[in-house]
C-alpha positions in Angstrom: 24.5 6.5 2.1 24.8 8.2 -1.3 21.9 9.3 -3.4 22.1 7.7 -6.8 18.9 8.8 -8.5 15.9 10.9 -7.6 12.5 11.3 -9.3 10.1 14.1 -8.4 6.3 14.1 -8.6 3.4 16.4 -7.6 0.5 14.4 -6.3 -2.7 14.9 -4.4 -2.1 14.7 -0.6 -4.9 12.2 -0.2 -2.7 9.6 -2.1 0.2 9.8 0.4 -1.0 7.2 2.9 -1.4 4.7 0.1 1.8 5.5 -1.7 4.0 5.5 1.4 2.3 3.1 3.7 0.1 1.0 1.5 -3.1 2.3 3.3 -5.9 2.4 0.7 -8.6 3.5 3.3 -10.3 6.7 2.2 -9.7 6.1 -1.5 -12.6 5.3 -3.8 -12.3 2.6 -6.5 -11.3 5.1 -9.2 -8.5 6.5 -7.0 -7.3 3.0 -6.1 -7.0 2.3 -9.9 -5.1 5.6 -10.4 -2.5 4.9 -7.7 -2.2 1.2 -8.8 -1.5 2.4 -12.4 1.1 4.9 -11.1 2.9 2.2 -9.1 2.8 -0.1 -12.2 4.5 2.7 -14.2 7.1 3.0 -11.4 7.6 -0.8 -11.6 11.0 -0.7 -13.3 12.3 2.0 -10.9 11.0 0.2 -7.8 12.5 -3.2 -8.9 16.0 -1.9 -8.6 18.2 -3.6 -6.1 19.1 -0.2 -4.4 17.4 0.9 -1.3 14.8 3.6 -1.8 12.7 6.0 0.2 9.9 8.5 -0.4 10.5 12.1 0.7 7.6 14.4 1.1 7.9 18.2 1.2 5.4 19.4 3.8 4.4 23.1 4.0 2.5 24.9 6.7 0.2 26.6 4.1 -2.0 25.0 1.5 -0.3 24.0 -1.7 -2.8 23.9 -4.5 -1.6 22.8 -7.9 -2.2 20.1 -10.6 -1.9 16.5 -9.5 0.3 14.5 -11.9 -1.8 11.4 -11.3 -5.3 12.8 -11.9 -4.6 16.0 -13.9 -7.0 17.8 -11.4 -6.2 20.8 -9.3 -6.3 20.4 -5.6 -4.1 20.2 -2.5 -0.9 18.5 -3.5 2.5 17.5 -2.1 5.8 17.4 -3.8 7.3 13.9 -3.4 10.5 12.4 -4.4 11.5 8.8 -4.6 15.2 8.6 -3.7 17.5 5.6 -4.5 20.6 5.2 -2.3 23.6 3.0 -2.3 
């Protein structure tokens, strides 16, 4: 498979189960709204006919930075959505 496009985001690690597996457990109502809005913004990207996957950069140490979804500082992960053909 060949990578066609890739988009990168820095998001709070607690959003990963929901984003990747659709598991909303552990998120409060405000966080559910935040992740739903993010997925709505990705709507055009996710509706492409190409296959896509989420890649997550895991590190052994803590990665504290600003979450692009909330604007708050905390433990984050760098994620990419990759489209392949």
